[in-house]
CHARMM internal coordinates of N, CA and C (Angstrom, degrees):
IC EDIT
DIST 1 N 1 CA 1.4237
DIST 1 CA 1 C 1.5181
ANGL 1 N 1 CA 1 C 111.56
DIST 1 C 2 N 1.2960
ANGL 1 CA 1 C 2 N 116.27
DIHE 1 N 1 CA 1 C 2 N -145.49
DIST 2 N 2 CA 1.4620
ANGL 1 C 2 N 2 CA 121.35
DIHE 1 CA 1 C 2 N 2 CA -175.11
DIST 2 CA 2 C 1.5207
ANGL 2 N 2 CA 2 C 112.58
DIHE 1 C 2 N 2 CA 2 C -66.32
DIST 2 C 3 N 1.3350
ANGL 2 CA 2 C 3 N 117.57
DIHE 2 N 2 CA 2 C 3 N -30.75
DIST 3 N 3 CA 1.4616
ANGL 2 C 3 N 3 CA 120.05
DIHE 2 CA 2 C 3 N 3 CA 178.06
DIST 3 CA 3 C 1.5198
ANGL 3 N 3 CA 3 C 110.32
DIHE 2 C 3 N 3 CA 3 C -66.26
DIST 3 C 4 N 1.3178
ANGL 3 CA 3 C 4 N 116.65
DIHE 3 N 3 CA 3 C 4 N -41.90
DIST 4 N 4 CA 1.4711
ANGL 3 C 4 N 4 CA 121.17
DIHE 3 CA 3 C 4 N 4 CA 177.54
DIST 4 CA 4 C 1.5205
ANGL 4 N 4 CA 4 C 109.44
DIHE 3 C 4 N 4 CA 4 C -64.43
DIST 4 C 5 N 1.3168
ANGL 4 CA 4 C 5 N 116.96
DIHE 4 N 4 CA 4 C 5 N -41.02
DIST 5 N 5 CA 1.4669
ANGL 4 C 5 N 5 CA 121.20
DIHE 4 CA 4 C 5 N 5 CA 178.17
DIST 5 CA 5 C 1.5182
ANGL 5 N 5 CA 5 C 110.59
DIHE 4 C 5 N 5 CA 5 C -58.94
DIST 5 C 6 N 1.3273
ANGL 5 CA 5 C 6 N 117.47
DIHE 5 N 5 CA 5 C 6 N -44.39
DIST 6 N 6 CA 1.4633
ANGL 5 C 6 N 6 CA 121.82
DIHE 5 CA 5 C 6 N 6 CA 178.51
DIST 6 CA 6 C 1.5240
ANGL 6 N 6 CA 6 C 110.74
DIHE 5 C 6 N 6 CA 6 C -62.73
DIST 6 C 7 N 1.3327
ANGL 6 CA 6 C 7 N 116.78
DIHE 6 N 6 CA 6 C 7 N -43.69
DIST 7 N 7 CA 1.4593
ANGL 6 C 7 N 7 CA 121.08
DIHE 6 CA 6 C 7 N 7 CA 178.02
DIST 7 CA 7 C 1.5303
ANGL 7 N 7 CA 7 C 110.54
DIHE 6 C 7 N 7 CA 7 C -61.84
DIST 7 C 8 N 1.3173
ANGL 7 CA 7 C 8 N 117.03
DIHE 7 N 7 CA 7 C 8 N -44.62
DIST 8 N 8 CA 1.4616
ANGL 7 C 8 N 8 CA 120.47
DIHE 7 CA 7 C 8 N 8 CA 179.94
DIST 8 CA 8 C 1.5283
ANGL 8 N 8 CA 8 C 111.16
DIHE 7 C 8 N 8 CA 8 C -61.50
DIST 8 C 9 N 1.3138
ANGL 8 CA 8 C 9 N 117.12
DIHE 8 N 8 CA 8 C 9 N -43.36
DIST 9 N 9 CA 1.4697
ANGL 8 C 9 N 9 CA 120.36
DIHE 8 CA 8 C 9 N 9 CA 178.35
DIST 9 CA 9 C 1.5288
ANGL 9 N 9 CA 9 C 110.56
DIHE 8 C 9 N 9 CA 9 C -62.13
DIST 9 C 10 N 1.3331
ANGL 9 CA 9 C 10 N 116.87
DIHE 9 N 9 CA 9 C 10 N -39.66
DIST 10 N 10 CA 1.4584
ANGL 9 C 10 N 10 CA 121.10
DIHE 9 CA 9 C 10 N 10 CA 177.08
DIST 10 CA 10 C 1.5273
ANGL 10 N 10 CA 10 C 110.20
DIHE 9 C 10 N 10 CA 10 C -62.07
DIST 10 C 11 N 1.3258
ANGL 10 CA 10 C 11 N 117.29
DIHE 10 N 10 CA 10 C 11 N -49.05
DIST 11 N 11 CA 1.4628
ANGL 10 C 11 N 11 CA 121.37
DIHE 10 CA 10 C 11 N 11 CA -179.23
DIST 11 CA 11 C 1.5255
ANGL 11 N 11 CA 11 C 110.96
DIHE 10 C 11 N 11 CA 11 C -61.20
DIST 11 C 12 N 1.3128
ANGL 11 CA 11 C 12 N 116.86
DIHE 11 N 11 CA 11 C 12 N -39.86
DIST 12 N 12 CA 1.4669
ANGL 11 C 12 N 12 CA 120.97
DIHE 11 CA 11 C 12 N 12 CA 177.29
DIST 12 CA 12 C 1.5241
ANGL 12 N 12 CA 12 C 110.00
DIHE 11 C 12 N 12 CA 12 C -62.71
DIST 12 C 13 N 1.3232
ANGL 12 CA 12 C 13 N 116.88
DIHE 12 N 12 CA 12 C 13 N -42.25
DIST 13 N 13 CA 1.4675
ANGL 12 C 13 N 13 CA 120.31
DIHE 12 CA 12 C 13 N 13 CA -179.03
DIST 13 CA 13 C 1.5257
ANGL 13 N 13 CA 13 C 111.96
DIHE 12 C 13 N 13 CA 13 C -66.41
DIST 13 C 14 N 1.3247
ANGL 13 CA 13 C 14 N 116.90
DIHE 13 N 13 CA 13 C 14 N -28.98
DIST 14 N 14 CA 1.4588
ANGL 13 C 14 N 14 CA 120.98
DIHE 13 CA 13 C 14 N 14 CA 179.61
DIST 14 CA 14 C 1.5211
ANGL 14 N 14 CA 14 C 111.62
DIHE 13 C 14 N 14 CA 14 C -78.00
DIST 14 C 15 N 1.3348
ANGL 14 CA 14 C 15 N 117.85
DIHE 14 N 14 CA 14 C 15 N -32.17
DIST 15 N 15 CA 1.4591
ANGL 14 C 15 N 15 CA 122.86
DIHE 14 CA 14 C 15 N 15 CA 176.68
DIST 15 CA 15 C 1.5148
ANGL 15 N 15 CA 15 C 114.20
DIHE 14 C 15 N 15 CA 15 C 54.25
DIST 15 C 16 N 1.3258
ANGL 15 CA 15 C 16 N 118.05
DIHE 15 N 15 CA 15 C 16 N 42.38
DIST 16 N 16 CA 1.4655
ANGL 15 C 16 N 16 CA 122.70
DIHE 15 CA 15 C 16 N 16 CA -175.11
DIST 16 CA 16 C 1.5250
ANGL 16 N 16 CA 16 C 111.54
DIHE 15 C 16 N 16 CA 16 C -89.89
DIST 16 C 17 N 1.3034
ANGL 16 CA 16 C 17 N 117.83
DIHE 16 N 16 CA 16 C 17 N 72.14
DIST 17 N 17 CA 1.4524
ANGL 16 C 17 N 17 CA 119.86
DIHE 16 CA 16 C 17 N 17 CA 172.55
DIST 17 CA 17 C 1.5110
ANGL 17 N 17 CA 17 C 115.09
DIHE 16 C 17 N 17 CA 17 C 110.54
DIST 17 C 18 N 1.3253
ANGL 17 CA 17 C 18 N 115.94
DIHE 17 N 17 CA 17 C 18 N 177.01
DIST 18 N 18 CA 1.4627
ANGL 17 C 18 N 18 CA 121.10
DIHE 17 CA 17 C 18 N 18 CA -174.19
DIST 18 CA 18 C 1.5262
ANGL 18 N 18 CA 18 C 114.08
DIHE 17 C 18 N 18 CA 18 C -64.74
DIST 18 C 19 N 1.3284
ANGL 18 CA 18 C 19 N 118.61
DIHE 18 N 18 CA 18 C 19 N -33.86
DIST 19 N 19 CA 1.4638
ANGL 18 C 19 N 19 CA 119.17
DIHE 18 CA 18 C 19 N 19 CA 179.28
DIST 19 CA 19 C 1.5299
ANGL 19 N 19 CA 19 C 110.62
DIHE 18 C 19 N 19 CA 19 C -67.90
DIST 19 C 20 N 1.3303
ANGL 19 CA 19 C 20 N 117.36
DIHE 19 N 19 CA 19 C 20 N -39.08
DIST 20 N 20 CA 1.4666
ANGL 19 C 20 N 20 CA 120.56
DIHE 19 CA 19 C 20 N 20 CA 177.19
DIST 20 CA 20 C 1.5198
ANGL 20 N 20 CA 20 C 110.53
DIHE 19 C 20 N 20 CA 20 C -65.62
DIST 20 C 21 N 1.3114
ANGL 20 CA 20 C 21 N 116.73
DIHE 20 N 20 CA 20 C 21 N -37.06
DIST 21 N 21 CA 1.4641
ANGL 20 C 21 N 21 CA 120.52
DIHE 20 CA 20 C 21 N 21 CA 177.50
DIST 21 CA 21 C 1.5307
ANGL 21 N 21 CA 21 C 110.77
DIHE 20 C 21 N 21 CA 21 C -67.51
DIST 21 C 22 N 1.3364
ANGL 21 CA 21 C 22 N 117.09
DIHE 21 N 21 CA 21 C 22 N -39.01
DIST 22 N 22 CA 1.4658
ANGL 21 C 22 N 22 CA 120.74
DIHE 21 CA 21 C 22 N 22 CA 176.37
DIST 22 CA 22 C 1.5267
ANGL 22 N 22 CA 22 C 110.27
DIHE 21 C 22 N 22 CA 22 C -66.23
DIST 22 C 23 N 1.3309
ANGL 22 CA 22 C 23 N 116.56
DIHE 22 N 22 CA 22 C 23 N -38.62
DIST 23 N 23 CA 1.4566
ANGL 22 C 23 N 23 CA 120.88
DIHE 22 CA 22 C 23 N 23 CA 176.67
DIST 23 CA 23 C 1.5245
ANGL 23 N 23 CA 23 C 110.07
DIHE 22 C 23 N 23 CA 23 C -62.19
DIST 23 C 24 N 1.3112
ANGL 23 CA 23 C 24 N 117.00
DIHE 23 N 23 CA 23 C 24 N -39.67
DIST 24 N 24 CA 1.4634
ANGL 23 C 24 N 24 CA 121.35
DIHE 23 CA 23 C 24 N 24 CA 178.37
DIST 24 CA 24 C 1.5221
ANGL 24 N 24 CA 24 C 110.56
DIHE 23 C 24 N 24 CA 24 C -62.29
DIST 24 C 25 N 1.3249
ANGL 24 CA 24 C 25 N 117.06
DIHE 24 N 24 CA 24 C 25 N -39.80
DIST 25 N 25 CA 1.4699
ANGL 24 C 25 N 25 CA 120.21
DIHE 24 CA 24 C 25 N 25 CA 178.28
DIST 25 CA 25 C 1.5177
ANGL 25 N 25 CA 25 C 111.52
DIHE 24 C 25 N 25 CA 25 C -65.52
DIST 25 C 26 N 1.3431
ANGL 25 CA 25 C 26 N 116.15
DIHE 25 N 25 CA 25 C 26 N -36.74
DIST 26 N 26 CA 1.4643
ANGL 25 C 26 N 26 CA 121.71
DIHE 25 CA 25 C 26 N 26 CA 178.24
DIST 26 CA 26 C 1.5205
ANGL 26 N 26 CA 26 C 111.63
DIHE 25 C 26 N 26 CA 26 C -75.19
DIST 26 C 27 N 1.3237
ANGL 26 CA 26 C 27 N 115.31
DIHE 26 N 26 CA 26 C 27 N -34.75
DIST 27 N 27 CA 1.4569
ANGL 26 C 27 N 27 CA 120.80
DIHE 26 CA 26 C 27 N 27 CA -175.35
DIST 27 CA 27 C 1.5180
ANGL 27 N 27 CA 27 C 110.99
DIHE 26 C 27 N 27 CA 27 C 85.67
DIST 27 C 28 N 1.3178
ANGL 27 CA 27 C 28 N 115.26
DIHE 27 N 27 CA 27 C 28 N 166.64
DIST 28 N 28 CA 1.4670
ANGL 27 C 28 N 28 CA 121.42
DIHE 27 CA 27 C 28 N 28 CA 179.51
DIST 28 CA 28 C 1.5233
ANGL 28 N 28 CA 28 C 108.90
DIHE 27 C 28 N 28 CA 28 C -71.30
DIST 28 C 29 N 1.3278
ANGL 28 CA 28 C 29 N 115.87
DIHE 28 N 28 CA 28 C 29 N 123.36
DIST 29 N 29 CA 1.4628
ANGL 28 C 29 N 29 CA 121.01
DIHE 28 CA 28 C 29 N 29 CA -173.17
DIST 29 CA 29 C 1.5196
ANGL 29 N 29 CA 29 C 114.12
DIHE 28 C 29 N 29 CA 29 C -109.85
DIST 29 C 30 N 1.3213
ANGL 29 CA 29 C 30 N 117.75
DIHE 29 N 29 CA 29 C 30 N -11.69
DIST 30 N 30 CA 1.4580
ANGL 29 C 30 N 30 CA 123.58
DIHE 29 CA 29 C 30 N 30 CA -176.71
DIST 30 CA 30 C 1.5248
ANGL 30 N 30 CA 30 C 112.52
DIHE 29 C 30 N 30 CA 30 C 73.40
DIST 30 C 31 N 1.3396
ANGL 30 CA 30 C 31 N 117.52
DIHE 30 N 30 CA 30 C 31 N 9.39
DIST 31 N 31 CA 1.4596
ANGL 30 C 31 N 31 CA 122.13
DIHE 30 CA 30 C 31 N 31 CA 178.14
DIST 31 CA 31 C 1.5168
ANGL 31 N 31 CA 31 C 109.00
DIHE 30 C 31 N 31 CA 31 C -118.59
DIST 31 C 32 N 1.3248
ANGL 31 CA 31 C 32 N 116.74
DIHE 31 N 31 CA 31 C 32 N 126.69
DIST 32 N 32 CA 1.4596
ANGL 31 C 32 N 32 CA 121.31
DIHE 31 CA 31 C 32 N 32 CA 179.58
DIST 32 CA 32 C 1.5225
ANGL 32 N 32 CA 32 C 107.77
DIHE 31 C 32 N 32 CA 32 C -86.15
DIST 32 C 33 N 1.3232
ANGL 32 CA 32 C 33 N 115.72
DIHE 32 N 32 CA 32 C 33 N 92.66
DIST 33 N 33 CA 1.4517
ANGL 32 C 33 N 33 CA 121.47
DIHE 32 CA 32 C 33 N 33 CA 179.94
DIST 33 CA 33 C 1.5169
ANGL 33 N 33 CA 33 C 111.55
DIHE 32 C 33 N 33 CA 33 C -112.50
DIST 33 C 34 N 1.3157
ANGL 33 CA 33 C 34 N 115.19
DIHE 33 N 33 CA 33 C 34 N -165.92
DIST 34 N 34 CA 1.4667
ANGL 33 C 34 N 34 CA 120.57
DIHE 33 CA 33 C 34 N 34 CA -175.32
DIST 34 CA 34 C 1.5260
ANGL 34 N 34 CA 34 C 112.71
DIHE 33 C 34 N 34 CA 34 C -63.68
DIST 34 C 35 N 1.3202
ANGL 34 CA 34 C 35 N 117.80
DIHE 34 N 34 CA 34 C 35 N -33.34
DIST 35 N 35 CA 1.4647
ANGL 34 C 35 N 35 CA 120.29
DIHE 34 CA 34 C 35 N 35 CA 179.43
DIST 35 CA 35 C 1.5249
ANGL 35 N 35 CA 35 C 111.43
DIHE 34 C 35 N 35 CA 35 C -68.66
DIST 35 C 36 N 1.3158
ANGL 35 CA 35 C 36 N 116.88
DIHE 35 N 35 CA 35 C 36 N -41.89
DIST 36 N 36 CA 1.4644
ANGL 35 C 36 N 36 CA 120.70
DIHE 35 CA 35 C 36 N 36 CA 176.46
DIST 36 CA 36 C 1.5260
ANGL 36 N 36 CA 36 C 110.06
DIHE 35 C 36 N 36 CA 36 C -64.21
DIST 36 C 37 N 1.3116
ANGL 36 CA 36 C 37 N 116.42
DIHE 36 N 36 CA 36 C 37 N -42.82
DIST 37 N 37 CA 1.4695
ANGL 36 C 37 N 37 CA 120.72
DIHE 36 CA 36 C 37 N 37 CA 179.33
DIST 37 CA 37 C 1.5282
ANGL 37 N 37 CA 37 C 110.73
DIHE 36 C 37 N 37 CA 37 C -60.95
DIST 37 C 38 N 1.3345
ANGL 37 CA 37 C 38 N 116.78
DIHE 37 N 37 CA 37 C 38 N -42.76
DIST 38 N 38 CA 1.4717
ANGL 37 C 38 N 38 CA 120.61
DIHE 37 CA 37 C 38 N 38 CA 179.89
DIST 38 CA 38 C 1.5266
ANGL 38 N 38 CA 38 C 110.80
DIHE 37 C 38 N 38 CA 38 C -66.30
DIST 38 C 39 N 1.3331
ANGL 38 CA 38 C 39 N 117.29
DIHE 38 N 38 CA 38 C 39 N -41.86
DIST 39 N 39 CA 1.4673
ANGL 38 C 39 N 39 CA 120.52
DIHE 38 CA 38 C 39 N 39 CA 178.97
DIST 39 CA 39 C 1.5242
ANGL 39 N 39 CA 39 C 110.65
DIHE 38 C 39 N 39 CA 39 C -65.72
DIST 39 C 40 N 1.3149
ANGL 39 CA 39 C 40 N 116.93
DIHE 39 N 39 CA 39 C 40 N -37.93
DIST 40 N 40 CA 1.4580
ANGL 39 C 40 N 40 CA 120.57
DIHE 39 CA 39 C 40 N 40 CA 178.39
DIST 40 CA 40 C 1.5290
ANGL 40 N 40 CA 40 C 110.75
DIHE 39 C 40 N 40 CA 40 C -67.36
DIST 40 C 41 N 1.3155
ANGL 40 CA 40 C 41 N 117.50
DIHE 40 N 40 CA 40 C 41 N -40.62
DIST 41 N 41 CA 1.4676
ANGL 40 C 41 N 41 CA 120.89
DIHE 40 CA 40 C 41 N 41 CA 177.51
DIST 41 CA 41 C 1.5275
ANGL 41 N 41 CA 41 C 110.48
DIHE 40 C 41 N 41 CA 41 C -62.45
DIST 41 C 42 N 1.3345
ANGL 41 CA 41 C 42 N 116.98
DIHE 41 N 41 CA 41 C 42 N -40.51
DIST 42 N 42 CA 1.4745
ANGL 41 C 42 N 42 CA 120.34
DIHE 41 CA 41 C 42 N 42 CA 176.49
DIST 42 CA 42 C 1.5233
ANGL 42 N 42 CA 42 C 110.58
DIHE 41 C 42 N 42 CA 42 C -60.57
DIST 42 C 43 N 1.3291
ANGL 42 CA 42 C 43 N 115.87
DIHE 42 N 42 CA 42 C 43 N -45.23
DIST 43 N 43 CA 1.4596
ANGL 42 C 43 N 43 CA 120.09
DIHE 42 CA 42 C 43 N 43 CA 179.17
DIST 43 CA 43 C 1.5266
ANGL 43 N 43 CA 43 C 110.30
DIHE 42 C 43 N 43 CA 43 C -62.13
DIST 43 C 44 N 1.3229
ANGL 43 CA 43 C 44 N 116.96
DIHE 43 N 43 CA 43 C 44 N -46.54
DIST 44 N 44 CA 1.4597
ANGL 43 C 44 N 44 CA 120.59
DIHE 43 CA 43 C 44 N 44 CA -179.77
DIST 44 CA 44 C 1.5282
ANGL 44 N 44 CA 44 C 110.61
DIHE 43 C 44 N 44 CA 44 C -58.19
DIST 44 C 45 N 1.3106
ANGL 44 CA 44 C 45 N 116.45
DIHE 44 N 44 CA 44 C 45 N -44.32
DIST 45 N 45 CA 1.4625
ANGL 44 C 45 N 45 CA 120.16
DIHE 44 CA 44 C 45 N 45 CA -179.85
DIST 45 CA 45 C 1.5266
ANGL 45 N 45 CA 45 C 110.36
DIHE 44 C 45 N 45 CA 45 C -62.31
DIST 45 C 46 N 1.3305
ANGL 45 CA 45 C 46 N 117.15
DIHE 45 N 45 CA 45 C 46 N -44.44
DIST 46 N 46 CA 1.4673
ANGL 45 C 46 N 46 CA 120.42
DIHE 45 CA 45 C 46 N 46 CA -179.02
DIST 46 CA 46 C 1.5216
ANGL 46 N 46 CA 46 C 112.24
DIHE 45 C 46 N 46 CA 46 C -66.50
DIST 46 C 47 N 1.3407
ANGL 46 CA 46 C 47 N 116.41
DIHE 46 N 46 CA 46 C 47 N -27.61
DIST 47 N 47 CA 1.4651
ANGL 46 C 47 N 47 CA 121.31
DIHE 46 CA 46 C 47 N 47 CA -178.91
DIST 47 CA 47 C 1.5278
ANGL 47 N 47 CA 47 C 112.21
DIHE 46 C 47 N 47 CA 47 C -90.76
DIST 47 C 48 N 1.3324
ANGL 47 CA 47 C 48 N 117.36
DIHE 47 N 47 CA 47 C 48 N -4.65
DIST 48 N 48 CA 1.4502
ANGL 47 C 48 N 48 CA 120.69
DIHE 47 CA 47 C 48 N 48 CA -179.23
DIST 48 CA 48 C 1.5190
ANGL 48 N 48 CA 48 C 113.91
DIHE 47 C 48 N 48 CA 48 C 78.55
DIST 48 C 49 N 1.3234
ANGL 48 CA 48 C 49 N 116.51
DIHE 48 N 48 CA 48 C 49 N 19.67
DIST 49 N 49 CA 1.4624
ANGL 48 C 49 N 49 CA 121.19
DIHE 48 CA 48 C 49 N 49 CA 178.95
DIST 49 CA 49 C 1.5341
ANGL 49 N 49 CA 49 C 107.92
DIHE 48 C 49 N 49 CA 49 C -84.92
DIST 49 C 50 N 1.3240
ANGL 49 CA 49 C 50 N 115.78
DIHE 49 N 49 CA 49 C 50 N 123.86
DIST 50 N 50 CA 1.4603
ANGL 49 C 50 N 50 CA 119.34
DIHE 49 CA 49 C 50 N 50 CA -179.61
DIST 50 CA 50 C 1.5218
ANGL 50 N 50 CA 50 C 110.38
DIHE 49 C 50 N 50 CA 50 C -123.21
DIST 50 C 51 N 1.3058
ANGL 50 CA 50 C 51 N 116.87
DIHE 50 N 50 CA 50 C 51 N 144.35
DIST 51 N 51 CA 1.4626
ANGL 50 C 51 N 51 CA 125.98
DIHE 50 CA 50 C 51 N 51 CA -5.71
DIST 51 CA 51 C 1.5314
ANGL 51 N 51 CA 51 C 110.43
DIHE 50 C 51 N 51 CA 51 C -76.12
DIST 51 C 52 N 1.3137
ANGL 51 CA 51 C 52 N 116.13
DIHE 51 N 51 CA 51 C 52 N 147.15
DIST 52 N 52 CA 1.4701
ANGL 51 C 52 N 52 CA 122.12
DIHE 51 CA 51 C 52 N 52 CA 179.30
DIST 52 CA 52 C 1.5258
ANGL 52 N 52 CA 52 C 108.66
DIHE 51 C 52 N 52 CA 52 C -87.57
DIST 52 C 53 N 1.3264
ANGL 52 CA 52 C 53 N 115.11
DIHE 52 N 52 CA 52 C 53 N 77.14
DIST 53 N 53 CA 1.4631
ANGL 52 C 53 N 53 CA 121.33
DIHE 52 CA 52 C 53 N 53 CA -173.40
DIST 53 CA 53 C 1.5214
ANGL 53 N 53 CA 53 C 114.39
DIHE 52 C 53 N 53 CA 53 C -97.03
DIST 53 C 54 N 1.3341
ANGL 53 CA 53 C 54 N 116.95
DIHE 53 N 53 CA 53 C 54 N -14.25
DIST 54 N 54 CA 1.4586
ANGL 53 C 54 N 54 CA 119.84
DIHE 53 CA 53 C 54 N 54 CA -177.15
DIST 54 CA 54 C 1.5109
ANGL 54 N 54 CA 54 C 113.49
DIHE 53 C 54 N 54 CA 54 C 87.49
DIST 54 C 55 N 1.3253
ANGL 54 CA 54 C 55 N 116.34
DIHE 54 N 54 CA 54 C 55 N 12.25
DIST 55 N 55 CA 1.4642
ANGL 54 C 55 N 55 CA 119.96
DIHE 54 CA 54 C 55 N 55 CA 175.34
DIST 55 CA 55 C 1.5184
ANGL 55 N 55 CA 55 C 108.78
DIHE 54 C 55 N 55 CA 55 C -104.26
DIST 55 C 56 N 1.3287
ANGL 55 CA 55 C 56 N 116.15
DIHE 55 N 55 CA 55 C 56 N 139.70
DIST 56 N 56 CA 1.4618
ANGL 55 C 56 N 56 CA 122.19
DIHE 55 CA 55 C 56 N 56 CA -174.51
DIST 56 CA 56 C 1.5244
ANGL 56 N 56 CA 56 C 109.64
DIHE 55 C 56 N 56 CA 56 C -88.16
DIST 56 C 57 N 1.3338
ANGL 56 CA 56 C 57 N 114.87
DIHE 56 N 56 CA 56 C 57 N 75.02
DIST 57 N 57 CA 1.4560
ANGL 56 C 57 N 57 CA 121.27
DIHE 56 CA 56 C 57 N 57 CA -177.60
DIST 57 CA 57 C 1.5099
ANGL 57 N 57 CA 57 C 112.43
DIHE 56 C 57 N 57 CA 57 C -94.03
DIST 57 C 58 N 1.3407
ANGL 57 CA 57 C 58 N 116.36
DIHE 57 N 57 CA 57 C 58 N -171.21
DIST 58 N 58 CA 1.4609
ANGL 57 C 58 N 58 CA 121.37
DIHE 57 CA 57 C 58 N 58 CA -174.29
DIST 58 CA 58 C 1.5277
ANGL 58 N 58 CA 58 C 114.62
DIHE 57 C 58 N 58 CA 58 C -60.73
DIST 58 C 59 N 1.3391
ANGL 58 CA 58 C 59 N 117.94
DIHE 58 N 58 CA 58 C 59 N -38.50
DIST 59 N 59 CA 1.4741
ANGL 58 C 59 N 59 CA 120.10
DIHE 58 CA 58 C 59 N 59 CA 179.51
DIST 59 CA 59 C 1.5258
ANGL 59 N 59 CA 59 C 110.96
DIHE 58 C 59 N 59 CA 59 C -62.81
DIST 59 C 60 N 1.3299
ANGL 59 CA 59 C 60 N 115.75
DIHE 59 N 59 CA 59 C 60 N -44.49
DIST 60 N 60 CA 1.4694
ANGL 59 C 60 N 60 CA 119.99
DIHE 59 CA 59 C 60 N 60 CA -178.59
DIST 60 CA 60 C 1.5197
ANGL 60 N 60 CA 60 C 110.63
DIHE 59 C 60 N 60 CA 60 C -69.08
DIST 60 C 61 N 1.3274
ANGL 60 CA 60 C 61 N 116.78
DIHE 60 N 60 CA 60 C 61 N -41.92
DIST 61 N 61 CA 1.4731
ANGL 60 C 61 N 61 CA 120.20
DIHE 60 CA 60 C 61 N 61 CA 177.98
DIST 61 CA 61 C 1.5226
ANGL 61 N 61 CA 61 C 110.45
DIHE 60 C 61 N 61 CA 61 C -59.19
DIST 61 C 62 N 1.3142
ANGL 61 CA 61 C 62 N 116.96
DIHE 61 N 61 CA 61 C 62 N -46.42
DIST 62 N 62 CA 1.4666
ANGL 61 C 62 N 62 CA 121.05
DIHE 61 CA 61 C 62 N 62 CA -179.33
DIST 62 CA 62 C 1.5235
ANGL 62 N 62 CA 62 C 110.74
DIHE 61 C 62 N 62 CA 62 C -62.48
DIST 62 C 63 N 1.3264
ANGL 62 CA 62 C 63 N 117.17
DIHE 62 N 62 CA 62 C 63 N -42.15
DIST 63 N 63 CA 1.4639
ANGL 62 C 63 N 63 CA 121.37
DIHE 62 CA 62 C 63 N 63 CA 179.97
DIST 63 CA 63 C 1.5267
ANGL 63 N 63 CA 63 C 110.72
DIHE 62 C 63 N 63 CA 63 C -62.42
DIST 63 C 64 N 1.3259
ANGL 63 CA 63 C 64 N 116.95
DIHE 63 N 63 CA 63 C 64 N -48.07
DIST 64 N 64 CA 1.4641
ANGL 63 C 64 N 64 CA 121.06
DIHE 63 CA 63 C 64 N 64 CA -178.32
DIST 64 CA 64 C 1.5295
ANGL 64 N 64 CA 64 C 110.45
DIHE 63 C 64 N 64 CA 64 C -67.73
DIST 64 C 65 N 1.3293
ANGL 64 CA 64 C 65 N 117.80
DIHE 64 N 64 CA 64 C 65 N -38.95
DIST 65 N 65 CA 1.4687
ANGL 64 C 65 N 65 CA 119.94
DIHE 64 CA 64 C 65 N 65 CA 176.96
DIST 65 CA 65 C 1.5158
ANGL 65 N 65 CA 65 C 111.15
DIHE 64 C 65 N 65 CA 65 C -62.15
DIST 65 C 66 N 1.3370
ANGL 65 CA 65 C 66 N 117.41
DIHE 65 N 65 CA 65 C 66 N -38.23
DIST 66 N 66 CA 1.4620
ANGL 65 C 66 N 66 CA 120.89
DIHE 65 CA 65 C 66 N 66 CA 178.96
DIST 66 CA 66 C 1.5309
ANGL 66 N 66 CA 66 C 111.13
DIHE 65 C 66 N 66 CA 66 C -66.63
DIST 66 C 67 N 1.3195
ANGL 66 CA 66 C 67 N 116.71
DIHE 66 N 66 CA 66 C 67 N -32.71
DIST 67 N 67 CA 1.4796
ANGL 66 C 67 N 67 CA 119.90
DIHE 66 CA 66 C 67 N 67 CA 177.54
DIST 67 CA 67 C 1.5192
ANGL 67 N 67 CA 67 C 112.06
DIHE 66 C 67 N 67 CA 67 C -66.41
DIST 67 C 68 N 1.3135
ANGL 67 CA 67 C 68 N 116.53
DIHE 67 N 67 CA 67 C 68 N -33.66
DIST 68 N 68 CA 1.4677
ANGL 67 C 68 N 68 CA 120.41
DIHE 67 CA 67 C 68 N 68 CA -174.44
DIST 68 CA 68 C 1.5251
ANGL 68 N 68 CA 68 C 112.68
DIHE 67 C 68 N 68 CA 68 C -85.82
DIST 68 C 69 N 1.3276
ANGL 68 CA 68 C 69 N 117.99
DIHE 68 N 68 CA 68 C 69 N 1.38
DIST 69 N 69 CA 1.4680
ANGL 68 C 69 N 69 CA 119.18
DIHE 68 CA 68 C 69 N 69 CA -179.30
DIST 69 CA 69 C 1.4943
ANGL 69 N 69 CA 69 C 112.00
DIHE 68 C 69 N 69 CA 69 C -99.92
END
COOR INIT
IC SEED 1 N 1 CA 1 C
IC BUILD
């Protein structure tokens, strides 16, 4: 839904790797699929978040919330 859309827009704005670039070409779809998961894993890896699994868990939420403050 809208939360996934917001996450996708964030990942697109970060442009961290080929999956994020592919997500940008697709655009924000509001569906958490394999492309969103891959783009999120790329972001997690670039940010040093471990494990970089592509799941939007507490570590990733906290990291992204800290960026927006």
